[in-house]
Every structure is written in structure tokens, then in C-alpha cells.
N, C-alpha and C positions, 0 to 999 in steps of 0.2 A: 831332830826328835819323830822317829817314822812314826810311833802311838798316836801324836796327831793325825796323820794322816788315815792311818788303820780306824780309830775312831772317826773320823766324817766316813769314810767308806763305810763303817760298820751302819752309820746312820740312814746314809745313802739307801742301804741296801733295804732296811725296817721300810723307809719312804715309798720303795719301788714295791715292796710285798706288800704293803698296805694298800696300795693304788690299785694291785694286780687283784689281791683276795678280797679287797671292801672290808677290811679290819680298821676299828677306829685309833687302837692304840696296842702294842707290846707290852706286855705283863713283864716276860722275862727272856732272855738271849742268851741260849746257851753255846759257850765256844769252847771249841777244840784247841789244845795249846801245846804244840809239841816241846819236848825239855830242850830240844836246842833251836827253837824259833827265833829268840834274839828277843820275843815282844815281852815286855816287862807288863804284867796285868794291873800294877798298882798306879802306874802312869793313863792306862784306860781310864781304871775307874775314878781317878783323879777330873780326866777331861770331861768324860762322859756326861754329865749333870748338865753343864753348862751347852756343852755342843748340841744335845738334844733338845734344850728347849723349845717349846711351839713346835716338834715334830710328832709325830706317833711313837717314838722312841721314847720319849721323855716318861722320867719316872720307871721305865723297865728296870728289873733288877739284872745285873751281868753275872750270869756264871760260869765259872772255868773250870774246866775239866783235864788234865794234866795228860798227855798222851807220851809213854816214856820212847825214849829214844832206841832204835833197836839197827844192829850192823849186820853185815857178813862178812867173813874171813875168807876170802883168795886162799889160803894157804889151805883150811882143814875142812871149809865149808861153813863152819860154826853160824848161826844165827839167833840174834838175842842181845839182850843188854851188855855193855863192856864200861867198867867202870870209869867215871871219865877223868877221873887224874892218872891212872895208868895209861888209857887208851890203846891198849893191848888183849888181843883176844885172850879170854879166860881158858880156853880149852888147850890152844897150843902155844900162846905167845908171839905170836905172830902180829905183827901191825900193817899188813895190807887189808885197812878194813876198808869198807864201803858201807856209808849210811842208808840203810833202806827204810828208816822211819823217824820222826822227831822234829822236822822242820815246820811241820804242819800249823796252820791259822786257818780254823775256817768258823763259819757259824753252824752247828749243829742241828738247832730247833730254834722255833720261835714261840711261846705262849701269847696267845693273841686275844683280845675280846671287841 
């Protein structure tokens, strides 16, 4: 389960920022989650409270914001979303698609005190 490693990394990031910035605790952690990242937010939400105990991340609200997948078609140049079930270019029907966005997983912002 890579969500456990991601959760631990998230808490370590908050701890490093607390030390560097001098805040006592995080109130909210805003996470950007690509549609095709493979990350399951519910797992992180389940793991987070126990893993964050006795850290500056304890009690912080996790807010997930989804980032849609985007593709580029090498046949016609289309750039944009693609129906994930069809996996073909909506403009020309081509299958030579390259994903340009949608695998991201990162911390966008921290609200702290």
C-alpha cells in the first residue's frame, strides 16, 4: 500500500516546514491529486490521524482537489481530456495519445498557526 508511504512523507514534509517556518501546527493540508495518480484518498484519510499523532500535522484537515487527466494526440494535435473507457482521441479517433497531466500528487498549500 503506497498510501502509507505517501502519508508518512506528507507528515515529514509538515514537520520540516514547521521547523523551517516556525509554526506549531497545521490546520489544513491541501493536496492536488491527479485523476490517474493511482492514489486512493480514502486510504490516506484513514491512515493520517494515527500517523500524525504527536506531530505538527495532528488534527489537520486534509483537502483533496482533483486534477483532470489531459492528453495530446500525435495524429491530429488535440490536447485535452479523453474518455477513460474509450481511450481514443475525441477529435480524430486516434489511439496515439500521450498523457500530459493527471498523474500528479503534491501539497498545494498549508494553513498553519
